[in-house]
N, C-alpha and C positions, 0 to 999 in steps of 0.2 A: 730570717735572723742573720745578722752579719757575723763574720768570723773575726775572732780576736787575732792580734799579732802572734800570740803564743800558740794558738791553734794552727795557724798557717805554718809556723816554724816546726811544730810537731809533725804535721802532715809531710812536709818536705823532708825532714830528717828521718822519718820512718822509711822513706824510699832512697834517700841519699844520705847515709849515715855520716859521711865525712864533711858534709856541707857546712860552710861558714855562711851565715845568713844575716843580712841587715835589712830590716823592713821599716819603712816610714809610712805613717798615716798622712796622706797628702792633704786631706780636707778636714781632718778631725772628726770624721763621721763613721769610723770603723767600716768603711765601705770602699774607699779608694786608696790603694796602697802602691808603693814602689818597693821592689825587692831586688837586692843584689845578692846573688848566690854564687859561691865559689866552691868548686869540687873537682877532684881528680876524674870523676865520671865524665866531665865535659871535655877532657883532653882528646884532641883528634876528631872532635865532632863539630859539625856546622852549627851556627847559631840556631837554625831551625830545629835541628836535632836536640840541641841543648834545651830549648824552650819546650819542646814536646815532652822531654823527661820531667821537667818541672810541672807542666800541666797534668801529666799522668799522675804525679805524686799528690795532686790536689783532689784526686778521687771524684771527679765530676762536680766539685763544688764551685768551680769557676763558672760565672754566669748565673749561678743560683744563689747560694749563701754568700759567695764572694763576687761582688759586682765588678770591680776593676782592679787589675794588678799589672803594673808595668814591671817587666822583668829585664834585668841585666844579669848575664851569666859570664863566668870566667873559669878557665881551668886552673888547677894548682900547679 
């Protein structure tokens, strides 16, 4: 079962409460998304560290319920 945009946002904000999140459904299939996430949590961290924080917030759903997510992260 695919994840909705709202569910993805809820998962991310549960781990990164100050996150500003923009998500687009790239193919209209609720399975291929692009997300832009901005948070103070990312300040001073490498892009790899930032993406690891996002993947951890998805609680193992990446590759299972969530097929594809392109991530862009920025500090505030």
